[in-house]
Structure formats: C-alpha cells, structure tokens
C-alpha positions, 0 to 999 in steps of 0.5 A, spaced: 471 480 660 473 487 658 469 493 657 464 492 652 459 496 648 453 492 646 449 495 641 441 493 642 439 497 636 432 499 636 429 492 639 427 495 646 424 501 644 420 498 638 418 493 643 415 498 648 412 501 643 408 495 640 406 494 647 404 501 648 409 501 654 411 508 652 412 512 646 420 511 645 421 515 639 424 522 637 423 526 631 429 525 625 431 531 621 425 530 616 420 530 622 419 523 622 418 519 628 423 514 629 425 509 635 431 510 639 437 506 637 440 503 644 446 501 647 449 499 654 456 499 656 458 494 661 464 494 666 468 488 666 470 484 672 477 485 669 476 492 671 474 491 678 481 490 680 485 496 677 479 500 680 480 497 687 488 498 687 487 505 684 484 507 690 488 502 695 495 501 693 501 504 696 508 505 694 510 498 696 504 494 693 497 492 693 492 493 699 486 489 698 479 490 701 477 484 706 472 482 700 478 482 695 484 480 698 487 473 695 489 471 702 488 474 709 494 471 712 501 469 709 505 465 714 512 467 713 517 462 715 523 466 717 529 461 716 526 455 712 532 451 715 530 451 722 526 445 723 522 448 729 519 454 725 517 449 719 514 445 724 510 450 727 508 454 721 505 447 718 501 446 724 498 453 724 497 453 717 493 446 717 489 449 723 487 456 720 485 452 714 480 448 718 478 454 721 476 457 714 481 462 714 484 464 708 491 462 709 497 461 705 504 458 707 510 461 704 515 456 705 519 458 699 527 457 700 528 465 699 531 470 703 526 473 709 526 480 706 524 477 699 518 474 702 516 480 706 517 484 700 512 479 696 507 480 702 507 487 701 507 487 694 501 482 693 498 485 699 495 479 704 492 482 709 496 480 715 503 476 715 504 471 721 512 471 721 515 465 724 522 467 726 527 466 731 523 468 737 519 462 736 524 459 741 521 464 746 514 462 744 513 469 740 511 470 733 509 476 730 503 479 726 504 485 721 498 488 718 499 490 711 495 496 711 499 500 716 505 495 717 504 495 724 507 489 728 505 486 734 508 480 738 504 475 740 504 468 744 505 463 739 499 459 743 494 465 742 495 465 734 488 461 733 484 465 738 487 472 735 486 469 728 479 466 729 475 472 728 478 473 721 474 467 718 468 472 720 471 477 716 472 481 723 479 483 726 477 481 733 479 484 739 487 483 738 487 486 731 482 492 731 488 496 734 493 494 729 489 496 723 485 501 720 478 498 718 476 498 711 
C-alpha cells in the first residue's frame, strides 16, 4: 500500500445536506450553491518504515523502536566451527523462543565481523554473542542503540532476557540501554 489520494466526489457533502446534518456547500463563481468535492489522503503502511528510520537510524544502520524491531535478540555464533558455541547457541535459541522472546539465530558460515555488521545494519535490539569466552561461562550482550556491551554468566541469559517478552528491559539491561 502506498500513499494514495482518494477522491470522494460530492457524496459526503450531498448526503449530509439530504439528511440536514449541515449545509456543506459553497458559492461558485456564479453565486450558485454547490456541494464540496472531497478527498482524503492516506499514508500507507509502507511509509511507516522510512518514517521510523528517518528518526531513529544512525550511520551503521537501523535502530528500531521496541514495537517495530524485526527481532529483539540476535544470537551470533562467533565461531561456527566450535561445537560448544553452536550447541549452546541452539539451546538458548530454543529457550528464548519458548519464552516468546522474538529471537533469531545467526548460524551462517560467515566471519564474525560480517555478522556484527549485519546486526548493526538490520538493527536487532540486542546481540547475544556466543564466543570464545563461553569456555569461561561468559557470553556478551550488545545493545544496538548504544553499542554498549556487557559480559554475563551464560546461565543468566534467560533471567536477563525474560523481561524482553513483556517489552521491558528488566534490571540488568536498563543500564545498558537508553529507553525508547
């Protein structure tokens, strides 16, 4: 759907006149009463995305509002060849999905920097980076808006992410982000 001008002709002003709701007429150049010709201009859904991004994007890409973000959490596997990283990322992905947290798993065979650039460009709210620190039970959360990072215990991911299902940042993430 795009921007559209709908011509309503004189239907509404004539109907209002017939039912004596109002005298929706004007005098033409000859002094004769004629009904108003009406129209309406509608902004299409397709114009909302550019309007949001015009206000929110930065030089790295999209920054969505909580209500318009395509995915809230982007789980990025740093090294797709590391079986432990893959196993943990897939496990946490399933858990977050079960908790109704809008999550995507980036398990592509691409370089880590490429995946981070896509995270920034597309504008997911948070990246959960499963990387080399997993061996020390540490994962990293990155806020897209501020690009601030925090390291957390891998066993606290659900606790930290759970408020996201209620469109809230919760205790852990509130200091990481600037609220919408």
